[in-house]
KEKE-3310 file (N, C-alpha, C; in steps of 0.2 Angstrom, whole numbers, plus 5000, padded with zeros to 4 digits):
npx = (4721:4723:4732:4742:4748:4764:4764:4769:4777:4782:4780:4771:4762:4757:4741:4742:4757:4770:4776:4791:4795:4794:4802:4816:4818:4827:4835:4827:4817:4811:4800:4791:4790:4796:4799:4805:4816:4809:4796:4795:4796:4784:4775:4778:4776:4762:4758:4763:4755:4743:4745:4753:4766:4776:4789:4793:4807:4820:4836:4839:4830:4831:4844:4849:4846:4833:4833:4842:4835:4824:4831:4835:4823:4818:4826:4830:4818:4818:4814:4801:4797:4796:4807:4808:4819:4828:4837:4846:4845:4854:4868:4878:4891:4899:4905:4900:4890:4877:4864:4862:4873:4884:4894:4888:4876:4880:4888:4879:4870:4877:4879:4866:4862:4871:4866:4853:4855:4855:4856:4850:4840:4823:4815:4821:4821:4824:4825:4822:4823:4838:4845:4857:4865:4869:4855:4859:4870:4865:4855:4862:4870:4860:4855:4866:4866:4855:4858:4868:4862:4860:4849:4832:4821:4817:4813:4805:4803:4795:4797:4794:4781:4788:4801:4801:4796:4806:4817:4812:4812:4826:4830:4824:4830:4843:4843:4842:4837:4820:4810:4798:4790:4781:4783:4773:4766:4749:4733:4717:4717:4725:4725:4734:4743:4736:4736:4748:4756:4749:4741:4752:4758:4748:4749:4762:4764:4768:4768:4759:4765:4759:4764:4761:4746:4736:4738:4748:4741:4730:4718:4713:4702:4703:4707:4697:4685:4686:4690:4704:4717:4723:4735:4748:4757:4756:4756:4769:4785:4785:4781:4775:4761:4760:4747:4736:4723:4713:4699:4693:4700:4693:4680:4681:4685:4674:4665:4671:4670:4656:4653:4661:4654:4642:4647:4652:4666:4682:4686:4699:4701:4691:4697:4708:4703:4697:4708:4713:4704:4708:4716:4730:4735:4745:4749:4747:4757:4758:4760:4763:4761:4757:4752:4738:4734:4740:4733:4720:4722:4725:4713:4707:4709:4699:4687:4674:4669:4654:4648:4642:4647:4661:4660:4655:4666:4675:4670:4671:4684:4690:4703:4707:4706:4720:4729:4736:4724:4711:4708:4709:4698:4687:4689:4694:4688:4681:4691:4699:4709:4712:4722:4720:4708:4711:4712:4701:4691:4682:4674)
npy = (4364:4367:4379:4381:4390:4386:4383:4397:4403:4411:4403:4395:4380:4366:4357:4344:4334:4327:4311:4301:4289:4277:4277:4270:4258:4251:4240:4239:4247:4242:4235:4244:4250:4250:4260:4266:4277:4281:4278:4286:4298:4299:4299:4311:4320:4319:4324:4337:4342:4342:4352:4351:4357:4353:4342:4328:4320:4309:4307:4294:4286:4272:4273:4285:4284:4287:4301:4304:4300:4309:4321:4318:4317:4330:4338:4352:4358:4363:4375:4375:4368:4364:4357:4345:4337:4326:4323:4312:4298:4283:4283:4275:4264:4269:4278:4291:4292:4294:4302:4319:4327:4341:4338:4327:4333:4343:4337:4328:4336:4342:4331:4327:4338:4336:4324:4328:4337:4351:4368:4372:4367:4367:4364:4358:4344:4338:4321:4313:4311:4314:4310:4311:4321:4338:4349:4362:4361:4354:4363:4375:4371:4368:4381:4387:4382:4388:4401:4401:4399:4387:4380:4384:4383:4376:4360:4348:4331:4317:4320:4320:4329:4336:4336:4343:4356:4360:4361:4372:4381:4382:4387:4399:4406:4407:4414:4407:4400:4395:4379:4377:4368:4353:4337:4323:4307:4304:4300:4293:4281:4282:4294:4299:4310:4321:4322:4330:4335:4340:4351:4358:4362:4371:4381:4385:4389:4380:4372:4357:4343:4329:4312:4296:4297:4288:4278:4268:4262:4255:4262:4263:4255:4243:4234:4225:4220:4203:4199:4198:4207:4207:4212:4224:4234:4229:4216:4213:4213:4226:4236:4248:4259:4253:4243:4245:4244:4235:4233:4245:4251:4244:4248:4261:4261:4255:4266:4275:4269:4269:4283:4287:4280:4287:4299:4295:4292:4286:4277:4280:4294:4300:4298:4306:4318:4321:4323:4335:4344:4346:4355:4366:4358:4358:4351:4335:4321:4311:4295:4282:4265:4263:4271:4273:4273:4284:4294:4293:4297:4310:4316:4319:4332:4340:4336:4339:4337:4335:4343:4334:4322:4323:4324:4311:4303:4309:4304:4289:4287:4293:4296:4288:4298:4301:4303:4320:4323:4318:4323:4336:4338:4336:4346:4358:4362:4374:4384:4381:4383:4389:4380:4369:4364:4356:4343:4342:4348:4341:4333)
npz = (5299:5317:5327:5341:5355:5362:5377:5387:5378:5363:5352:5340:5338:5328:5332:5331:5331:5321:5325:5327:5331:5325:5315:5306:5315:5323:5335:5350:5346:5335:5339:5338:5326:5309:5299:5284:5274:5262:5266:5277:5271:5264:5274:5281:5271:5270:5282:5282:5272:5278:5287:5298:5308:5316:5320:5329:5337:5343:5350:5354:5347:5338:5340:5334:5321:5318:5319:5308:5297:5298:5295:5282:5275:5277:5270:5261:5264:5277:5283:5283:5294:5311:5323:5335:5347:5358:5373:5384:5386:5385:5374:5370:5377:5386:5402:5402:5392:5394:5402:5410:5411:5408:5399:5392:5387:5379:5369:5363:5358:5348:5340:5337:5329:5318:5313:5310:5300:5301:5308:5319:5333:5336:5347:5362:5371:5388:5391:5401:5419:5428:5442:5447:5443:5446:5445:5442:5434:5423:5418:5416:5405:5396:5394:5389:5376:5371:5371:5362:5350:5345:5350:5351:5359:5376:5382:5393:5398:5406:5419:5437:5447:5458:5454:5442:5446:5454:5445:5437:5447:5450:5437:5437:5448:5444:5432:5420:5404:5403:5404:5391:5386:5391:5389:5390:5395:5392:5392:5388:5394:5404:5416:5425:5425:5428:5442:5446:5435:5425:5432:5436:5424:5419:5429:5429:5416:5405:5389:5385:5377:5371:5373:5365:5364:5361:5369:5365:5355:5361:5363:5350:5346:5342:5351:5361:5374:5378:5366:5354:5347:5330:5326:5331:5343:5356:5355:5354:5362:5367:5381:5384:5386:5403:5408:5421:5425:5418:5417:5417:5406:5396:5398:5395:5381:5376:5377:5369:5357:5355:5355:5344:5334:5333:5327:5315:5314:5318:5334:5338:5333:5342:5354:5353:5350:5362:5371:5366:5372:5384:5398:5396:5385:5371:5360:5351:5350:5336:5329:5318:5312:5299:5284:5283:5296:5300:5292:5297:5310:5308:5305:5317:5322:5317:5323:5334:5350:5359:5375:5383:5378:5381:5395:5397:5394:5403:5415:5414:5413:5424:5435:5451:5466:5474:5489:5492:5487:5488:5500:5499:5490:5499:5509:5504:5493:5492:5489:5479:5464:5447:5441:5449:5444:5433:5438:5447:5441:5432:5440)
capx = (4724:4723:4739:4741:4754:4767:4765:4769:4782:4778:4780:4764:4763:4750:4738:4745:4764:4772:4780:4795:4798:4794:4807:4822:4816:4833:4835:4820:4812:4808:4794:4786:4789:4802:4798:4812:4816:4803:4790:4795:4794:4777:4771:4779:4772:4755:4757:4764:4749:4738:4746:4757:4772:4781:4791:4796:4811:4825:4843:4839:4826:4835:4851:4851:4843:4827:4836:4845:4829:4821:4836:4835:4816:4816:4831:4827:4812:4818:4811:4794:4795:4799:4810:4810:4822:4829:4844:4847:4846:4861:4870:4884:4892:4904:4902:4897:4886:4870:4863:4861:4879:4886:4898:4883:4871:4883:4891:4874:4866:4880:4878:4859:4862:4874:4861:4847:4857:4852:4860:4847:4835:4818:4813:4826:4819:4828:4820:4821:4826:4844:4845:4864:4868:4865:4851:4862:4874:4860:4851:4867:4872:4854:4855:4872:4864:4850:4861:4873:4858:4859:4843:4828:4817:4818:4807:4806:4799:4795:4799:4788:4780:4793:4807:4800:4795:4813:4820:4810:4815:4833:4831:4822:4835:4850:4842:4843:4831:4815:4806:4792:4786:4781:4781:4771:4761:4743:4728:4711:4719:4728:4725:4739:4746:4732:4738:4752:4759:4744:4740:4759:4759:4744:4751:4769:4764:4771:4763:4759:4765:4757:4766:4757:4739:4732:4740:4751:4736:4725:4712:4711:4696:4705:4707:4690:4684:4684:4693:4711:4719:4728:4742:4749:4763:4755:4757:4776:4788:4785:4776:4773:4761:4758:4739:4735:4716:4710:4692:4692:4702:4688:4674:4683:4685:4666:4662:4674:4666:4649:4654:4664:4649:4638:4650:4655:4673:4686:4688:4705:4699:4688:4702:4713:4699:4696:4714:4713:4700:4711:4720:4737:4738:4747:4749:4747:4762:4755:4765:4759:4765:4755:4750:4731:4733:4742:4728:4715:4724:4725:4706:4705:4709:4692:4682:4672:4665:4649:4650:4640:4652:4667:4658:4655:4673:4678:4667:4673:4691:4693:4708:4705:4709:4725:4731:4731:4719:4704:4707:4707:4691:4683:4690:4697:4684:4679:4697:4703:4711:4712:4726:4717:4703:4714:4710:4695:4685:4678:4671)
capy = (4363:4372:4381:4383:4393:4381:4387:4405:4405:4414:4398:4392:4373:4363:4353:4337:4334:4320:4308:4298:4284:4271:4278:4266:4251:4248:4238:4238:4251:4237:4233:4250:4251:4250:4265:4268:4284:4282:4278:4292:4304:4299:4301:4318:4324:4319:4328:4344:4344:4343:4358:4349:4361:4351:4334:4326:4314:4309:4304:4287:4282:4268:4275:4290:4283:4291:4308:4304:4299:4315:4325:4317:4319:4337:4342:4357:4361:4363:4381:4374:4363:4364:4350:4343:4331:4325:4320:4310:4291:4280:4283:4271:4260:4273:4280:4297:4291:4294:4307:4326:4331:4346:4334:4323:4337:4347:4332:4325:4342:4343:4325:4328:4343:4333:4319:4331:4341:4358:4372:4373:4363:4371:4362:4352:4341:4333:4315:4309:4314:4312:4312:4311:4327:4344:4353:4368:4359:4353:4369:4379:4368:4370:4389:4389:4380:4393:4407:4400:4399:4380:4378:4389:4383:4370:4356:4343:4325:4312:4322:4320:4336:4340:4337:4349:4362:4361:4363:4378:4386:4384:4391:4406:4409:4408:4417:4402:4399:4390:4375:4380:4362:4347:4331:4318:4302:4307:4297:4291:4275:4284:4301:4300:4316:4326:4323:4335:4337:4345:4357:4362:4365:4376:4386:4388:4391:4375:4369:4350:4339:4322:4307:4290:4299:4282:4272:4263:4259:4252:4266:4263:4252:4236:4230:4225:4215:4197:4198:4199:4210:4203:4216:4230:4234:4226:4209:4212:4214:4233:4236:4255:4260:4247:4243:4243:4243:4232:4233:4252:4252:4241:4252:4267:4259:4254:4273:4278:4266:4272:4290:4287:4278:4293:4304:4291:4292:4280:4278:4284:4301:4302:4298:4312:4325:4322:4326:4342:4348:4346:4361:4366:4354:4362:4347:4328:4318:4305:4291:4277:4260:4263:4277:4273:4275:4291:4298:4293:4301:4317:4318:4321:4339:4343:4333:4342:4333:4339:4343:4327:4317:4324:4322:4304:4301:4311:4299:4283:4286:4297:4293:4289:4303:4299:4309:4324:4326:4317:4327:4343:4338:4336:4351:4364:4364:4381:4388:4378:4388:4387:4374:4363:4361:4351:4336:4342:4351:4336:4329)
capz = (5306:5322:5329:5348:5358:5366:5384:5387:5373:5357:5347:5338:5335:5326:5337:5330:5329:5318:5329:5322:5335:5321:5309:5307:5317:5325:5341:5354:5343:5330:5341:5337:5319:5305:5293:5280:5272:5258:5270:5281:5267:5262:5280:5282:5266:5272:5288:5280:5268:5283:5291:5304:5307:5321:5319:5335:5337:5349:5348:5356:5343:5334:5341:5329:5314:5317:5317:5301:5292:5298:5291:5274:5273:5277:5267:5256:5266:5284:5285:5284:5299:5318:5325:5342:5348:5365:5376:5391:5386:5383:5366:5370:5383:5390:5408:5400:5386:5396:5408:5409:5412:5403:5394:5388:5383:5373:5364:5360:5354:5341:5336:5334:5323:5312:5310:5307:5294:5302:5312:5326:5336:5338:5354:5364:5377:5392:5389:5407:5425:5430:5449:5449:5440:5449:5441:5440:5429:5417:5416:5413:5399:5391:5393:5384:5369:5368:5370:5356:5344:5343:5352:5351:5365:5380:5385:5398:5398:5410:5426:5442:5449:5462:5450:5437:5449:5457:5439:5436:5452:5449:5431:5438:5452:5441:5426:5414:5400:5406:5400:5389:5384:5395:5385:5395:5393:5395:5388:5392:5397:5411:5417:5431:5424:5431:5449:5447:5430:5421:5435:5436:5418:5419:5434:5427:5409:5400:5385:5386:5371:5374:5369:5366:5366:5360:5374:5361:5351:5365:5362:5343:5345:5340:5357:5365:5380:5376:5359:5353:5340:5326:5326:5336:5347:5363:5354:5354:5369:5369:5386:5386:5393:5407:5409:5428:5426:5412:5416:5416:5399:5391:5399:5391:5374:5374:5377:5363:5351:5355:5353:5337:5329:5332:5323:5309:5314:5322:5341:5339:5333:5347:5360:5352:5351:5369:5374:5364:5376:5391:5400:5394:5380:5365:5354:5352:5346:5333:5325:5315:5308:5293:5282:5284:5303:5301:5289:5302:5316:5306:5305:5324:5323:5315:5327:5340:5354:5363:5382:5386:5376:5385:5402:5397:5394:5409:5420:5413:5414:5429:5440:5458:5470:5479:5494:5496:5482:5491:5506:5496:5487:5504:5514:5501:5487:5491:5488:5473:5459:5440:5440:5452:5440:5429:5441:5451:5437:5429:5445)
cpx = (4724:4730:4738:4748:4757:4769:4765:4774:4778:4778:4773:4765:4756:4748:4740:4752:4766:4777:4784:4798:4799:4799:4814:4821:4822:4832:4828:4815:4809:4801:4788:4785:4796:4802:4805:4811:4810:4797:4789:4793:4787:4773:4772:4776:4765:4754:4758:4758:4743:4739:4750:4764:4777:4783:4795:4800:4815:4831:4843:4835:4830:4842:4853:4848:4837:4829:4838:4840:4825:4825:4835:4828:4815:4822:4828:4820:4812:4815:4804:4792:4799:4801:4811:4814:4824:4836:4843:4848:4853:4862:4876:4885:4897:4901:4899:4893:4879:4870:4862:4867:4880:4889:4893:4879:4874:4886:4885:4870:4870:4879:4871:4859:4865:4869:4855:4848:4854:4857:4857:4842:4829:4816:4817:4824:4824:4823:4818:4825:4833:4845:4852:4868:4865:4861:4854:4867:4870:4857:4856:4869:4866:4854:4860:4870:4859:4854:4866:4869:4857:4852:4839:4824:4818:4812:4809:4801:4800:4797:4792:4787:4785:4799:4807:4799:4802:4817:4818:4812:4822:4834:4829:4827:4841:4849:4843:4836:4826:4812:4800:4787:4787:4779:4779:4767:4755:4738:4722:4712:4722:4729:4729:4742:4742:4733:4742:4755:4755:4743:4747:4760:4754:4747:4758:4769:4768:4766:4764:4760:4764:4760:4761:4749:4734:4734:4743:4746:4730:4718:4710:4705:4697:4706:4701:4690:4682:4686:4700:4712:4724:4735:4742:4755:4762:4755:4765:4778:4788:4779:4774:4766:4759:4750:4738:4727:4713:4703:4690:4694:4696:4682:4675:4682:4678:4663:4665:4671:4659:4649:4656:4658:4644:4641:4652:4662:4676:4686:4694:4704:4696:4693:4706:4709:4698:4702:4715:4709:4703:4716:4727:4740:4739:4746:4750:4752:4759:4760:4761:4763:4763:4752:4742:4730:4734:4736:4722:4716:4723:4718:4704:4704:4702:4686:4680:4667:4660:4651:4647:4645:4658:4665:4658:4662:4677:4676:4670:4680:4694:4697:4705:4709:4713:4726:4736:4725:4712:4703:4705:4700:4686:4683:4692:4693:4682:4685:4701:4704:4710:4716:4723:4711:4705:4712:4703:4689:4680:4674:4664)
cpy = (4369:4373:4383:4386:4387:4385:4394:4407:4408:4409:4395:4385:4370:4358:4346:4338:4327:4317:4303:4292:4277:4272:4274:4259:4247:4246:4237:4242:4247:4235:4238:4251:4251:4254:4267:4275:4285:4282:4284:4298:4305:4301:4308:4322:4325:4324:4336:4346:4345:4349:4357:4353:4359:4343:4333:4319:4314:4305:4297:4283:4279:4270:4280:4290:4287:4299:4309:4304:4306:4321:4324:4319:4326:4341:4346:4360:4362:4370:4380:4370:4365:4357:4350:4337:4331:4322:4318:4302:4289:4280:4279:4267:4263:4276:4287:4297:4291:4300:4314:4330:4336:4343:4331:4327:4340:4343:4330:4330:4342:4337:4325:4333:4340:4328:4322:4336:4348:4361:4374:4368:4367:4370:4357:4350:4337:4327:4312:4312:4310:4314:4312:4317:4333:4347:4359:4367:4358:4359:4374:4377:4369:4377:4391:4387:4385:4399:4407:4400:4392:4377:4384:4389:4376:4367:4351:4337:4320:4314:4321:4328:4339:4341:4343:4355:4364:4364:4370:4383:4388:4388:4398:4410:4411:4412:4413:4402:4393:4385:4378:4374:4356:4341:4325:4313:4304:4304:4295:4284:4276:4291:4303:4307:4322:4327:4329:4338:4342:4351:4361:4365:4371:4382:4389:4389:4386:4372:4361:4347:4332:4317:4301:4292:4293:4276:4267:4259:4255:4256:4267:4259:4244:4231:4230:4220:4209:4195:4200:4202:4206:4206:4221:4229:4230:4218:4207:4212:4221:4233:4243:4257:4254:4248:4241:4242:4241:4233:4241:4254:4250:4245:4258:4266:4258:4261:4276:4275:4268:4279:4291:4285:4283:4298:4301:4292:4286:4282:4282:4291:4304:4303:4304:4318:4326:4326:4333:4347:4350:4353:4360:4362:4358:4357:4339:4325:4311:4302:4285:4272:4260:4270:4278:4275:4282:4296:4298:4297:4309:4320:4320:4328:4343:4340:4337:4338:4337:4339:4337:4322:4317:4322:4314:4301:4303:4305:4292:4282:4290:4293:4293:4295:4300:4305:4313:4326:4324:4321:4334:4344:4339:4343:4358:4366:4371:4386:4385:4383:4385:4380:4368:4360:4356:4344:4337:4345:4347:4332:4332)
cpz = (5311:5325:5336:5350:5362:5373:5383:5382:5367:5351:5346:5335:5333:5332:5337:5328:5326:5323:5325:5326:5330:5315:5311:5309:5319:5333:5344:5350:5337:5332:5340:5330:5315:5298:5290:5278:5267:5261:5274:5277:5265:5268:5282:5277:5268:5277:5286:5276:5272:5287:5297:5303:5312:5320:5326:5335:5343:5347:5349:5351:5338:5334:5335:5322:5313:5315:5310:5296:5292:5294:5284:5272:5273:5274:5261:5258:5274:5286:5286:5290:5306:5320:5332:5343:5356:5367:5383:5391:5384:5376:5365:5376:5388:5396:5407:5394:5388:5401:5405:5411:5407:5397:5389:5384:5377:5367:5360:5356:5347:5337:5333:5328:5317:5309:5307:5301:5295:5307:5319:5327:5338:5346:5357:5371:5381:5392:5396:5413:5426:5437:5452:5447:5443:5443:5438:5434:5422:5414:5413:5406:5394:5389:5388:5377:5367:5366:5364:5350:5342:5344:5353:5358:5369:5382:5389:5397:5403:5417:5430:5443:5453:5458:5445:5440:5452:5451:5437:5441:5451:5443:5433:5443:5449:5434:5420:5411:5404:5401:5398:5387:5389:5391:5390:5392:5396:5390:5392:5395:5404:5411:5423:5430:5427:5438:5450:5441:5426:5425:5436:5430:5417:5423:5431:5419:5404:5396:5385:5379:5374:5369:5370:5368:5365:5364:5370:5357:5355:5365:5355:5342:5343:5345:5361:5370:5377:5369:5359:5347:5337:5325:5331:5341:5354:5362:5354:5361:5371:5375:5389:5382:5397:5408:5416:5429:5420:5411:5414:5409:5395:5392:5395:5384:5372:5373:5370:5357:5350:5352:5345:5332:5328:5327:5316:5308:5318:5329:5342:5338:5339:5353:5359:5353:5358:5372:5372:5367:5383:5392:5398:5388:5374:5359:5356:5347:5343:5329:5323:5312:5301:5291:5283:5291:5304:5298:5294:5307:5314:5306:5312:5325:5321:5318:5333:5344:5358:5371:5385:5384:5380:5392:5402:5398:5400:5415:5420:5414:5420:5434:5447:5462:5475:5484:5491:5493:5485:5497:5504:5493:5493:5508:5511:5495:5486:5490:5483:5468:5452:5439:5443:5448:5435:5432:5444:5447:5434:5433:5447)
residu = (MET:GLU:TYR:ARG:GLN:LEU:GLY:ARG:SER:GLY:LEU:ARG:VAL:SER:ALA:LEU:THR:MET:GLY:THR:MET:THR:PHE:GLY:GLY:GLY:GLY:VAL:PHE:ALA:ASN:VAL:GLY:ASN:THR:ASP:VAL:ASP:GLY:ALA:ARG:ARG:GLN:VAL:ASP:ARG:CYS:LEU:ASP:ALA:GLY:VAL:ASN:LEU:VAL:ASP:THR:ALA:ASN:VAL:TYR:SER:THR:GLY:VAL:SER:GLU:GLU:ILE:VAL:GLY:LYS:VAL:LEU:ALA:GLY:ARG:ARG:ASP:ARG:VAL:LEU:ILE:SER:THR:LYS:VAL:ARG:MET:GLY:MET:GLY:ASP:GLY:PRO:ASN:ASP:ALA:GLY:LEU:SER:ARG:HIS:HIS:ILE:LEU:ALA:GLN:ALA:ASP:ALA:SER:LEU:ARG:ARG:LEU:GLY:THR:ASP:HIS:ILE:ASP:VAL:TYR:HIS:VAL:HIS:GLU:TRP:ASP:GLY:GLN:THR:PRO:LEU:GLU:GLU:THR:LEU:GLU:ALA:LEU:ASP:THR:LEU:VAL:ARG:SER:GLY:LYS:VAL:ARG:TYR:LEU:GLY:VAL:SER:ASN:TYR:SER:GLY:TRP:GLN:LEU:MET:LYS:ALA:LEU:ALA:VAL:ALA:ASP:ALA:ARG:GLY:TYR:GLN:ARG:PHE:VAL:SER:ASN:GLN:ILE:TYR:TYR:SER:LEU:GLU:SER:ARG:ASP:ALA:GLU:TYR:GLU:LEU:VAL:PRO:LEU:SER:VAL:ASP:GLN:GLY:LEU:GLY:ILE:MET:VAL:TRP:SER:PRO:LEU:ALA:GLY:GLY:LEU:LEU:SER:GLY:LYS:TYR:ARG:ARG:GLY:SER:SER:ALA:SER:GLU:GLY:ARG:HIS:LEU:SER:SER:TRP:ASP:GLU:PRO:PRO:VAL:ARG:ASN:GLU:SER:ARG:LEU:TYR:ASP:THR:VAL:ASP:ARG:LEU:VAL:GLU:ILE:ALA:SER:GLY:HIS:GLY:VAL:SER:PRO:ALA:GLN:VAL:ALA:LEU:ALA:TYR:LEU:LEU:THR:ARG:PRO:ALA:VAL:SER:THR:LEU:VAL:ILE:GLY:ALA:ARG:THR:GLU:SER:GLN:LEU:ALA:ASP:ASN:LEU:GLY:ALA:VAL:SER:LEU:ARG:LEU:SER:ALA:ASP:GLU:VAL:SER:THR:LEU:ASP:ALA:VAL:SER:ALA:PRO:GLU:LEU:ILE:TYR:PRO:HIS:TRP:HIS:GLN:ALA:LYS:THR:ALA:ALA:ASP:ARG:LEU:GLY:VAL:ALA:ASP:ALA:ALA:LEU:HIS:GLY:SER:ARG)
# end
């Protein structure tokens, strides 16, 4: 296993993280998976044997059941594993049961600690933007958790570029703990994150944790042009991520299949290995419905793609340059910096 710094923090995380959205199978999350305690223990055991040292969950996954399963599975070996969980989404029907208010953050942190059976959370992510709570309130509450010892590091997920930059500016101005992790959707199916979030992470020293690096299974190779898959979450009502350019998706999958054939590996491994070459990426969150899928994904960490193979995947999946990026490509190419290369460097 390869270990990478999580941004500018001193924390070292495995290049692959065990994702647990499939644990529990409650409510809408039944569309993703329904792994029980025994199945979760087998998956976590396999990950630990492979050198994975970070498990990612969220309070909202199956309304706390995922956290409970993680706590049971890690009982007696908590010191071997880093735990990431999240706060923001609705955990009840009350007016204060969602969001990033001080009330909700502090209450949910304690609830997550109880479910996880631990006295601290290693990386605590705000799961989504809350435009109705002042950032000062949110960041002060998070800072309080770090200073109390209940949380070790802070992370953010699903913010836009301006929202994240504003949050970092507020933290710097007030002397609050900064985010060190940026957990985002990023895959060969959609490289939208390269417009703002990847360059921002490079510039501000955030380590990227990628969620859904296989685009919900779309990049596994089982979805091909002119054919239909017999199983998978996209045959259910789960619609993340949305596919806006189906033709480009299938072109990308074709290249993945070709490259995978040359290495004697799965297309999924190639898709994961590609992301591990991207700037600021610290770790990929992998989850699986089956143990065979998990075993295959774990193999990606040892796959090395050639420069030509990376260039091929760059070209077929490149996002269109939206404004102001197309203008900068024409008129500012002589003065672009390291962070800009996250979008412009592969062109």
